[in-house]
ZADO-1210 file (C-alpha; in nm, 4 decimals, padded with zeros to 6 digits):
<atoms>
<atom x="-00.4559" y="-02.5403" z="-00.2367" code="MET" pos="1"/>
<atom x="-00.5635" y="-02.1829" z="-00.1729" code="LEU" pos="2"/>
<atom x="-00.6525" y="-02.0533" z="00.1731" code="PHE" pos="3"/>
<atom x="-00.6521" y="-02.4063" z="00.3165" code="GLY" pos="4"/>
<atom x="-00.9121" y="-02.5537" z="00.0815" code="ARG" pos="5"/>
<atom x="-00.8763" y="-02.7968" z="-00.2081" code="GLU" pos="6"/>
<atom x="-01.0564" y="-02.7043" z="-00.5325" code="PRO" pos="7"/>
<atom x="-01.3572" y="-02.9286" z="-00.5868" code="VAL" pos="8"/>
<atom x="-01.4951" y="-02.7999" z="-00.9163" code="GLY" pos="9"/>
<atom x="-01.4981" y="-02.5056" z="-01.1475" code="ASN" pos="10"/>
<atom x="-01.8375" y="-02.3391" z="-01.1093" code="ASP" pos="11"/>
<atom x="-01.8380" y="-01.9838" z="-00.9751" code="ILE" pos="12"/>
<atom x="-01.9797" y="-02.0834" z="-00.6339" code="ASP" pos="13"/>
<atom x="-01.6973" y="-02.3317" z="-00.5899" code="THR" pos="14"/>
<atom x="-01.4403" y="-02.0764" z="-00.7053" code="LEU" pos="15"/>
<atom x="-01.5699" y="-01.8266" z="-00.4520" code="ALA" pos="16"/>
<atom x="-01.5386" y="-02.0859" z="-00.1754" code="VAL" pos="17"/>
<atom x="-01.1897" y="-02.1910" z="-00.2881" code="VAL" pos="18"/>
<atom x="-01.0859" y="-01.8276" z="-00.3122" code="PHE" pos="19"/>
<atom x="-01.2567" y="-01.7732" z="00.0259" code="ASP" pos="20"/>
<atom x="-01.3574" y="-01.4103" z="-00.0196" code="ILE" pos="21"/>
<atom x="-01.5264" y="-01.3897" z="00.3260" code="PRO" pos="22"/>
<atom x="-01.2063" y="-01.5065" z="00.4968" code="ALA" pos="23"/>
<atom x="-01.0060" y="-01.2543" z="00.2953" code="MET" pos="24"/>
<atom x="-01.2460" y="-00.9798" z="00.4042" code="ASN" pos="25"/>
<atom x="-01.1903" y="-01.0782" z="00.7672" code="GLN" pos="26"/>
<atom x="-00.8128" y="-01.0679" z="00.7186" code="ALA" pos="27"/>
<atom x="-00.8200" y="-00.6974" z="00.6424" code="PHE" pos="28"/>
<atom x="-00.9743" y="-00.4306" z="00.8586" code="ALA" pos="29"/>
<atom x="-01.1524" y="-00.2532" z="00.6980" code="PRO" pos="30"/>
<atom x="-01.2337" y="-00.5005" z="00.4166" code="PRO" pos="31"/>
<atom x="-00.9851" y="-00.4611" z="00.1339" code="HIS" pos="32"/>
<atom x="-01.1189" y="-00.2914" z="-00.1814" code="ALA" pos="33"/>
<atom x="-00.9649" y="-00.5539" z="-00.4095" code="LEU" pos="34"/>
<atom x="-01.1784" y="-00.8351" z="-00.2654" code="THR" pos="35"/>
<atom x="-01.4855" y="-00.6969" z="-00.4462" code="ASP" pos="36"/>
<atom x="-01.3086" y="-00.6755" z="-00.7797" code="VAL" pos="37"/>
<atom x="-01.1635" y="-01.0246" z="-00.7265" code="ALA" pos="38"/>
<atom x="-01.5153" y="-01.1644" z="-00.6943" code="THR" pos="39"/>
<atom x="-01.6220" y="-00.9779" z="-01.0089" code="ARG" pos="40"/>
<atom x="-01.3183" y="-01.0979" z="-01.2053" code="ILE" pos="41"/>
<atom x="-01.3847" y="-01.4595" z="-01.1070" code="LEU" pos="42"/>
<atom x="-01.7433" y="-01.4299" z="-01.2283" code="ALA" pos="43"/>
<atom x="-01.6461" y="-01.2608" z="-01.5558" code="LEU" pos="44"/>
<atom x="-01.3688" y="-01.5054" z="-01.6420" code="THR" pos="45"/>
<atom x="-01.5454" y="-01.8275" z="-01.5436" code="GLU" pos="46"/>
<atom x="-01.4812" y="-02.0942" z="-01.8066" code="GLY" pos="47"/>
<atom x="-01.2541" y="-01.8743" z="-02.0221" code="GLU" pos="48"/>
<atom x="-00.9193" y="-02.0255" z="-02.1221" code="THR" pos="49"/>
<atom x="-00.7890" y="-01.7723" z="-02.3753" code="ASP" pos="50"/>
<atom x="-00.5011" y="-01.5898" z="-02.2056" code="ALA" pos="51"/>
<atom x="-00.5480" y="-01.2637" z="-02.3983" code="VAL" pos="52"/>
<atom x="-00.9205" y="-01.2496" z="-02.3164" code="ALA" pos="53"/>
<atom x="-00.8397" y="-01.3104" z="-01.9501" code="LEU" pos="54"/>
<atom x="-00.5711" y="-01.0396" z="-01.9512" code="MET" pos="55"/>
<atom x="-00.8016" y="-00.7854" z="-02.1178" code="ALA" pos="56"/>
<atom x="-01.0810" y="-00.8505" z="-01.8691" code="THR" pos="57"/>
<atom x="-00.8522" y="-00.8317" z="-01.5664" code="MET" pos="58"/>
<atom x="-00.6765" y="-00.5153" z="-01.6861" code="ALA" pos="59"/>
<atom x="-01.0084" y="-00.3381" z="-01.7390" code="CYS" pos="60"/>
<atom x="-01.1633" y="-00.4467" z="-01.4095" code="GLU" pos="61"/>
<atom x="-00.8545" y="-00.3674" z="-01.2020" code="LEU" pos="62"/>
<atom x="-00.7940" y="-00.0292" z="-01.3664" code="PHE" pos="63"/>
<atom x="-01.1474" y="00.0880" z="-01.2921" code="HIS" pos="64"/>
<atom x="-01.1558" y="-00.0564" z="-00.9391" code="SER" pos="65"/>
<atom x="-00.9103" y="00.1606" z="-00.7509" code="ASP" pos="66"/>
<atom x="-00.8115" y="00.5255" z="-00.7896" code="ASP" pos="67"/>
<atom x="-00.4537" y="00.4397" z="-00.6897" code="ARG" pos="68"/>
<atom x="-00.4121" y="00.2610" z="-01.0237" code="PHE" pos="69"/>
<atom x="-00.2802" y="00.4907" z="-01.2968" code="ASP" pos="70"/>
<atom x="-00.1898" y="00.2107" z="-01.5416" code="TRP" pos="71"/>
<atom x="-00.2795" y="-00.1583" z="-01.5360" code="VAL" pos="72"/>
<atom x="-00.1665" y="-00.4068" z="-01.7951" code="GLY" pos="73"/>
<atom x="00.0076" y="-00.7232" z="-01.8910" code="PHE" pos="74"/>
<atom x="00.3429" y="-00.7757" z="-02.0530" code="TYR" pos="75"/>
<atom x="00.3354" y="-01.1109" z="-02.2328" code="ARG" pos="76"/>
<atom x="00.6333" y="-01.3422" z="-02.2484" code="ARG" pos="77"/>
<atom x="00.7162" y="-01.3669" z="-02.6194" code="THR" pos="78"/>
<atom x="01.0634" y="-01.5195" z="-02.6020" code="GLY" pos="79"/>
<atom x="01.3116" y="-01.6695" z="-02.3580" code="PRO" pos="80"/>
<atom x="01.4077" y="-01.3291" z="-02.2142" code="GLU" pos="81"/>
<atom x="01.1529" y="-01.0860" z="-02.3611" code="MET" pos="82"/>
<atom x="00.8227" y="-00.9306" z="-02.2587" code="LEU" pos="83"/>
<atom x="00.5956" y="-00.7427" z="-02.5011" code="LYS" pos="84"/>
<atom x="00.2963" y="-00.5252" z="-02.4294" code="ILE" pos="85"/>
<atom x="-00.0353" y="-00.7033" z="-02.3925" code="GLY" pos="86"/>
<atom x="-00.3818" y="-00.5834" z="-02.2956" code="PRO" pos="87"/>
<atom x="-00.3746" y="-00.2722" z="-02.0777" code="TYR" pos="88"/>
<atom x="-00.5679" y="00.0301" z="-01.9532" code="GLN" pos="89"/>
<atom x="-00.4120" y="00.3758" z="-01.9197" code="GLY" pos="90"/>
<atom x="-00.1585" y="00.5676" z="-02.1243" code="GLY" pos="91"/>
<atom x="00.0880" y="00.4075" z="-02.3617" code="HIS" pos="92"/>
<atom x="00.3191" y="00.1438" z="-02.2174" code="GLY" pos="93"/>
<atom x="00.6632" y="00.0320" z="-02.3254" code="CYS" pos="94"/>
<atom x="00.6416" y="-00.1997" z="-02.6256" code="LEU" pos="95"/>
<atom x="00.9179" y="-00.4378" z="-02.5156" code="GLN" pos="96"/>
<atom x="01.0901" y="-00.5090" z="-02.1862" code="ILE" pos="97"/>
<atom x="01.3848" y="-00.7480" z="-02.1626" code="PRO" pos="98"/>
<atom x="01.3973" y="-00.9672" z="-01.8525" code="PHE" pos="99"/>
<atom x="01.7223" y="-00.7876" z="-01.7630" code="SER" pos="100"/>
<atom x="01.5564" y="-00.4464" z="-01.7188" code="ARG" pos="101"/>
<atom x="01.3050" y="-00.2778" z="-01.4941" code="GLY" pos="102"/>
<atom x="01.0537" y="-00.3933" z="-01.2380" code="VAL" pos="103"/>
<atom x="00.8657" y="-00.6059" z="-01.4923" code="CYS" pos="104"/>
<atom x="01.1894" y="-00.7731" z="-01.5983" code="GLY" pos="105"/>
<atom x="01.2751" y="-00.8461" z="-01.2337" code="ALA" pos="106"/>
<atom x="00.9348" y="-01.0113" z="-01.1779" code="ALA" pos="107"/>
<atom x="00.9730" y="-01.2186" z="-01.4960" code="ALA" pos="108"/>
<atom x="01.3326" y="-01.3141" z="-01.4180" code="ARG" pos="109"/>
<atom x="01.2716" y="-01.4106" z="-01.0542" code="SER" pos="110"/>
<atom x="00.9138" y="-01.5376" z="-01.0748" code="GLY" pos="111"/>
<atom x="00.8461" y="-01.3254" z="-00.7653" code="GLN" pos="112"/>
<atom x="00.6136" y="-01.0328" z="-00.6994" code="THR" pos="113"/>
<atom x="00.7859" y="-00.6948" z="-00.7028" code="GLN" pos="114"/>
<atom x="00.6420" y="-00.4302" z="-00.4674" code="LEU" pos="115"/>
<atom x="00.8228" y="-00.1016" z="-00.5341" code="VAL" pos="116"/>
<atom x="00.7259" y="00.1970" z="-00.3211" code="SER" pos="117"/>
<atom x="00.9583" y="00.4398" z="-00.5060" code="ASP" pos="118"/>
<atom x="01.0431" y="00.3567" z="-00.8667" code="VAL" pos="119"/>
<atom x="01.3214" y="00.6153" z="-00.8734" code="ASP" pos="120"/>
<atom x="01.5043" y="00.4117" z="-00.6078" code="ALA" pos="121"/>
<atom x="01.4728" y="00.0872" z="-00.8089" code="PHE" pos="122"/>
<atom x="01.7975" y="00.0229" z="-00.9941" code="GLU" pos="123"/>
<atom x="01.7292" y="-00.0205" z="-01.3643" code="GLY" pos="124"/>
<atom x="01.3727" y="00.1132" z="-01.3531" code="HIS" pos="125"/>
<atom x="01.2308" y="00.1788" z="-01.6997" code="ILE" pos="126"/>
<atom x="01.0271" y="00.4983" z="-01.7098" code="ALA" pos="127"/>
<atom x="00.7501" y="00.4055" z="-01.9545" code="CYS" pos="128"/>
<atom x="00.5532" y="00.6940" z="-01.8007" code="ALA" pos="129"/>
<atom x="00.7153" y="00.9841" z="-01.6180" code="ALA" pos="130"/>
<atom x="00.4138" y="01.0042" z="-01.3848" code="SER" pos="131"/>
<atom x="00.4758" y="00.6590" z="-01.2299" code="THR" pos="132"/>
<atom x="00.5895" y="00.6822" z="-00.8666" code="LYS" pos="133"/>
<atom x="00.5284" y="00.3259" z="-00.7395" code="SER" pos="134"/>
<atom x="00.4664" y="-00.0123" z="-00.8949" code="GLU" pos="135"/>
<atom x="00.3339" y="-00.3595" z="-00.8192" code="LEU" pos="136"/>
<atom x="00.4315" y="-00.6331" z="-01.0658" code="VAL" pos="137"/>
<atom x="00.3187" y="-00.9935" z="-01.0321" code="LEU" pos="138"/>
<atom x="00.4278" y="-01.2938" z="-01.2404" code="PRO" pos="139"/>
<atom x="00.1510" y="-01.4826" z="-01.4233" code="VAL" pos="140"/>
<atom x="00.1840" y="-01.8571" z="-01.4743" code="PHE" pos="141"/>
<atom x="-00.0161" y="-02.0681" z="-01.7189" code="GLY" pos="142"/>
<atom x="-00.1594" y="-02.4155" z="-01.6780" code="MET" pos="143"/>
<atom x="00.1796" y="-02.5811" z="-01.7287" code="ASP" pos="144"/>
<atom x="00.3372" y="-02.3645" z="-01.4567" code="GLY" pos="145"/>
<atom x="00.5451" y="-02.1650" z="-01.7057" code="ALA" pos="146"/>
<atom x="00.5601" y="-01.7856" z="-01.6953" code="LEU" pos="147"/>
<atom x="00.3212" y="-01.6442" z="-01.9573" code="ILE" pos="148"/>
<atom x="00.3181" y="-01.2759" z="-01.8542" code="ALA" pos="149"/>
<atom x="00.3532" y="-01.0236" z="-01.5763" code="VAL" pos="150"/>
<atom x="00.0748" y="-00.8046" z="-01.4429" code="LEU" pos="151"/>
<atom x="00.2034" y="-00.4494" z="-01.4052" code="ASP" pos="152"/>
<atom x="00.0116" y="-00.1989" z="-01.1910" code="ILE" pos="153"/>
<atom x="00.1489" y="00.1559" z="-01.1760" code="ASP" pos="154"/>
<atom x="00.0499" y="00.4457" z="-00.9549" code="SER" pos="155"/>
<atom x="00.1185" y="00.8162" z="-00.9789" code="ASP" pos="156"/>
<atom x="00.1394" y="00.8126" z="-00.5972" code="ARG" pos="157"/>
<atom x="00.4482" y="00.7120" z="-00.4018" code="PRO" pos="158"/>
<atom x="00.4143" y="00.4040" z="-00.1794" code="ASP" pos="159"/>
<atom x="00.0682" y="00.3270" z="-00.3215" code="ALA" pos="160"/>
<atom x="00.0758" y="-00.0530" z="-00.2852" code="PHE" pos="161"/>
<atom x="00.0790" y="-00.2877" z="00.0116" code="THR" pos="162"/>
<atom x="00.1548" y="-00.6515" z="00.0807" code="ALA" pos="163"/>
<atom x="-00.2232" y="-00.6929" z="00.1196" code="SER" pos="164"/>
<atom x="-00.2665" y="-00.5965" z="-00.2457" code="ASP" pos="165"/>
<atom x="-00.0208" y="-00.8666" z="-00.3482" code="ALA" pos="166"/>
<atom x="-00.1813" y="-01.1192" z="-00.1106" code="ALA" pos="167"/>
<atom x="-00.5123" y="-01.0776" z="-00.2942" code="ILE" pos="168"/>
<atom x="-00.3778" y="-01.0570" z="-00.6481" code="LEU" pos="169"/>
<atom x="-00.1350" y="-01.3523" z="-00.6347" code="GLU" pos="170"/>
<atom x="-00.4009" y="-01.6215" z="-00.5711" code="PRO" pos="171"/>
<atom x="-00.6460" y="-01.4436" z="-00.8016" code="LEU" pos="172"/>
<atom x="-00.3964" y="-01.4615" z="-01.0885" code="LEU" pos="173"/>
<atom x="-00.3237" y="-01.8272" z="-01.0094" code="ALA" pos="174"/>
<atom x="-00.6929" y="-01.9100" z="-01.0218" code="GLN" pos="175"/>
<atom x="-00.7840" y="-01.7089" z="-01.3303" code="VAL" pos="176"/>
<atom x="-00.4885" y="-01.8341" z="-01.5387" code="PHE" pos="177"/>
<atom x="-00.4826" y="-02.1951" z="-01.4114" code="ALA" pos="178"/>
<atom x="-00.6355" y="-02.3204" z="-01.7374" code="GLN" pos="179"/>
<atom x="-00.5081" y="-02.0464" z="-01.9708" code="ALA" pos="180"/>
<atom x="-00.3709" y="-02.1411" z="-02.3080" code="ASN" pos="181"/>
</atoms>
């Protein structure tokens, strides 16, 4: 159940109601910029089940939606304790990240969103790009509830992300990847 409503179908009108974009807009004053891109992502990914196609679409849409975002991409779970680069937008990313290292590893290991206002203060941070000052990393779960990836959003600005960003992206990821294979 998302935002107090049970899903009743999978057409885009139903997804918009389940995701409750108008209620999300009311929760933020002024309306949060990510609500528009969330609506667009839901429309673009409707009916798609291929995880890589979903990741590529989300990375592109998110990267171009907000000037705070310097790098947006997915690190796919490829082994019990390993992430490897997936679809992304921006400069080069790290090719591999063990669960034991960095912000992405912490999100994969814990299954919890990591909101880091100052990456230099994060113990074990991996500097894939020297320009990164803050980071938001969210775990991505597939249809069986298992971790399939993490969504990594980097900014060249310190303290660029808020809990509101995570509050929009967490249910969006859950919805988009609910049927991913």
